[in-house]
N, C-alpha and C positions, 0 to 999 in steps of 0.2 A: 347509483350511477347508471346511466343508460348503457345499453349494450354497445353502442358505438364508442362511448367514452371508455368502457372497459377494454374494448379491442385496442383503442389508441393507447391506453395506459400501458398495456403489455408490449406494444411496439416501442414505447419509450424505454421500457426495461431492457429490451434486446438491443436498442441503440446504445444504451449505457454499457451493456455487455461488450459491444464492439469497441466503444471508446476505451473501456478498461483494458481490453486486450492490446490495443495499439499503444495506449498511454503507458502501461507497464512495460510493454515490449521495447519502447524507445526510452522512456523516462526513468524506469527502474532497472531493467536489465541492461540497457544500453551502456551506462557508465561502467558496469562490471565487465563489459566487452572492451570498451575503450582503454581501460587501464592496462591489461596485459598486451594488447595490440600496439598501442602507442609506446609502451615501454620498450618493446622489441624493435619496432620500425623506426622510431624517432630517437631511441636511446635516451629518453627522458627518465628521470628518477621516479621510483614508486612514490616517494614522498611528495614530489610535485604533483603527480597525477592524483594521489589520494587527497591532497589539499583541494584540488579543483573539484573533485567529486563531493567532498564535504561542502564546498561553497555552493555547488549545484543544489544540494538538499536544503542548506540554510536559506538561500535566496527563495526557493520555492516555499519554504515554511513561512517566510515573511509575506509572500504574495497570497498564500492560501488564506491567511487571516483577513485579507481584504476582499475575498471572493464574494461574500454576501452583498456588499455594496456594489460590486461590479455587476452582479446578476440583477439587482434592482434597477440599475441604470441602463444596462445594455441588453439584458435578457440572457437566459441560459444558452440558447442556441448560438448567439453571436459570440459569446465568450468561449464556447466550446470550439467553434470554427477558428477563432484566433489562436486558441490553445493548440489545436492540431497543426496549424501552420507554423507556429513558433517551435513546437516540438520537432517537426520535420526539419526546419531550418537549423535548429540546434544540433540535431544529429549530423547534418552536413557540415556544420561548422567544426564540431569535434573531429570529424574524420579528415577535414581539410587542413587542420592546423599544422603549420610547419615550424612555428616558433612557440615556446611556452606562453608568451604573452597573448597569443591568439586564443588561448583557452578562456580568457576573460570574456570576450563577446560570446564564445560558445556556451559558457556557463550561464550567461544572462539569458540567452535564447532558450536553452534546454530547461533551465530552472523555471522560467515563465510557462513553458509548454507543459511541464510536469505538474505545476500548480493547477492548471486548468483542466487536467485530465486525471487527477488522483482521486483519493477516496472522498474528500469533501465535495468534489465536483460530481461524482456519481450520486451521492446522496441528494444534492441539489436537483439533479435530473429526475430522480425517482420519487422522492418523498412527497412532493405536492400531489401526486396522483393516487397515493395509497394511505390507508389508515390501518384497518384491521389486518390486511394482507401484506403489510409492509415488510415483516420478516422474510416472507417468501420472495418478494420483489427484490429486496436488497441482496438476498442470497444469490439470486440469479445474476443480478448486475455485477456483483463483486466476483463471481466465479469467472467473469471475463478476465480479471487480473491473473487468476491461476492459469487459465488457458493461454494467456500471453506468455507466461513463464514456460509452459510446455512447448509452445510453438516457436517463440521468438529466440530463445537462447540457442537452440541448435540451428535455427535458420540464420541467425547472425554469423555463427561460426562457419556454416556451409558456404554462405555468400562470400565471406572474407577469404576463405581458403581458395575459392575459385576465381573471384574477381577483385579482391582487395578491399580494404576498409572503405575507401571513398565511394566506390560504386555500390557497395553493400548499403552504406548509409543513404545514398541517393535513392536507391530502389525502395527501401523501406520508408523513407520520408515521403516519396511520391505516393506510395501505396496508402499511407496513413491519410494524407491530404485528400486523395481521390475518393477514399471510402468514407472517412468520417465527416467531411464537410457537407456533402449532400444529405447524409442522414440527419445531421444536426439541423440543417436548414429546414428539412421536411417535417421532422418530428419533435424537436426540442422546443416546443412552444408552450405558452401558458395553458395550464389545465382548465377544464370547464369551471365556471363559477360555482357549480354545485359540488365540486370535488370535496370530499370530507376533510382533507388536510389543508384547505385554503387558510392561510394565516389571517388572524383577526387581531386588530390592535397594532399600535406602533411597536417596533422592536425595541428591546432594552439596550442600553449602552453596553459595550464590551466590559468596561470597568465594573459595572454592576453585576454582570453575569460571572465574571472571574472572581468575585468575592464570595459567591455562593458555595456552601459546603459541597453540594452535589457536583458542581463543576470542578472544584479543586480535587476532590477524590477521584472523579472519573478521569480527569486529565492526567493526574499523577499515576494512576494505575495503568492506563494504556501506554503512557510514555515509558514507564518501566518495563512493561511487558514487551513492547516493541524494541526497546533497547536490547533486551536479552535475545529476542528473536532475530534481529538483524545481525547482531554480533555473532550469534551461533551460525547463522546462514553463511556469513562471509568466510568462516573458517571450517565449514563442515567437510568440504572435499579434502582439505589438508588433514583433518582429523581422521577421516575414514580411509584415506588412501593406503596407509600402512597395513590395514587389515583386509581391505577389499581389493586394492589395486586402483589405479587412477581411473580407468574406464568405469568400473562398477561404482566407485565413489561418486563420479559425475552423474551416473544413472540414478543414484540415490536421491539426487535433487529432484529429478522428475517424479520419482516415487513419492517423495514428500509432498510435491505439488498435487499429485492425484489424491493423496490423503487429505490435503487442505480442501479440495473440492468436495470430497465426501463429508468431511466434518462440517463445512459450512452449509451444505445442502441439508444434512440431517438436522442441524440446529434450526435452519430457516423453516423447515416443515414441521418441526415438533415443538418449537418454543411457545407458540400461541400466547397466552396471557401469563405465562410463568415469569417469575422474577428474573429480570435480565442481568442484574448485578450478581445474583447467585450463579447464574449460568456462566458469567464471565469468570468468577472465582473458580468454578469447577474446570473451566477450559484452561486457565492458567496452572492449576494444580496438576492436570494431566500433562501439560507441557513440561512442568518442573520434573515430573517423574521421567519423562523422556530425556531431559537434559542430564539427569543423574545417570541414567543408563548409558548415555553417550560419553559421560565423563569417566565412568569406571568400567564399562563393559569391555570384555575381550571375547572375540569370536563372533560368529555370524548372528546367532540367535539374540543375544542381548542388544547388539548394535542395531539390528533390524527392528526389534521391538522399540528401541529408543527413537529411531526414525519415524515409526508409525505413531507413537504417542505424541511426539513433538509435532509431526505433520498434521494430525487431526485438529490441532488447535490453531494452526498457522493462519488460515483464512478468517477465522472468527474474530481475531484481534482487529481486523480492519472493518468488519461489517457490524460488530456489536455497538460501537459508539453511537452511530445514528439511531439504533433501536433504543438505547438507554435515553438518549436525548429526546426521542419522541414521547417517552413516558413521563419524563421528569421536568420538561420545560415547555413553555407555551409554543404553539406552532410558529409564532412570529419570531421566536428566539432560537428554535432548534437548529436551523441552518447555520447561524452564527456560532452556536456552541460547537457544532461538529467541525466547522472550519477552524476554530481556535484549538480544539483538541488535536486535530490532524496536524496543524502547524506546530504545536508543542511537541507532538510525537517526533516529527521530522527533525526539529531542532535538537532533540535529545539523542535519537538513534543515529544521527549523522556521525557521532563520535564513537559508537560501539565497535566498529571493526578495528579501529586503532587501539582501543583499550584492551580488547581481547587479544590482539596481536602482541601488545606489550606484555601482557601476562604470560603469553606463550613463550616469549623470548626470555623473560625473567625466570620462569620455572622449568623451561625446556620440556614442557608437556602441556596438554590441553585440559588437564584435570582441574586446575584452579579456575581457568576461564569458564569451563562449562558448569562448574559448581557455582560460580558467580551468577551464571544465567539462572540456575535453579533457585538460588536465594532471592534474586531479584523478582522472579516469577511468583514465589510464595509471598513476598512482601506486597507485590501488586495485588494478589488475591485478597490479602487481608485489608488493604486500603479500600478496594472497590466495595467490599461488603460493609465496611464501616461508614460509607458515605451517604446512604440514603435508604429509602423504603421502596424504591421503584414504584412510586405512586402513579395512578392513572390520571 
């Protein structure tokens, strides 16, 4: 690839990094902010708000499956611009809702915006520009999601405490639109014809892809892994607060996010030509060890070690599917495979917080819930290594 094309390819990566930061900041961390805030300010039930959040993820899962067709028809840049606008409008709609029924249009807007700025979208931006260096590029792009967690979670709370939810949502929505839309217009264009990852041949049908053993095992493994991860995340503060206190427990989330950046960066720069399914299994096994420490640990040392072990694998569960798809599927099919895997993941993990909460209520502790996370992670590790040879 010519020097100019190399320069532009890394600009695309950093644009994807910015999209990830805003996309996760509004589409992933936003619902976690809306729930307690609207519960207090509107006196709406947790059940009603939780149902709306589940609908947000399920709708986005359905739309993510159709992203490849949207990209082929409209282009990555235009779809990303639309996604930024929809995500911003969705945040405003959530914050402005005065009656529970108004959450319906809010969910429709935010779900569509999240679909166009989530993991499958990041892969579509970066993958056409890279082949050999794709692990590094994907690592950098997906680290934007972790930065979004570090920056946006406290930013949301600071803005809400000073200006209220409506103005906080308006400010962040405008910021996303103003920053993301020009970058997408300028840089999210078709790669040079000579780019090594340019797709050749007509794409396979979804039905054909979904029947392949490689797809089934990859999809099942990552859906299970993220089910455990999202369920554990949703209840981590409540689990740690009795030992650490509320403030330190909340700070542990930021620490885990920093570990996620470290783990993803290390994997991206060391993976090379190594077997990506084996790397995934190792990642899940380390997370399972962390889950068990969090389940049974008492005192600072085991709980901190549990947070670190769990955190080191957090980021890799979103960045590894595109890397496996690159090795095991034709370039013409890889984008569709990633979109279908991400859609399946969201459809499964949308129910994790409720199931973990139910186990907590039934057993009056988090031991059963966090042990479930560990069992699911080990099962996912076994499934992913049983599914293929990571062929080139």
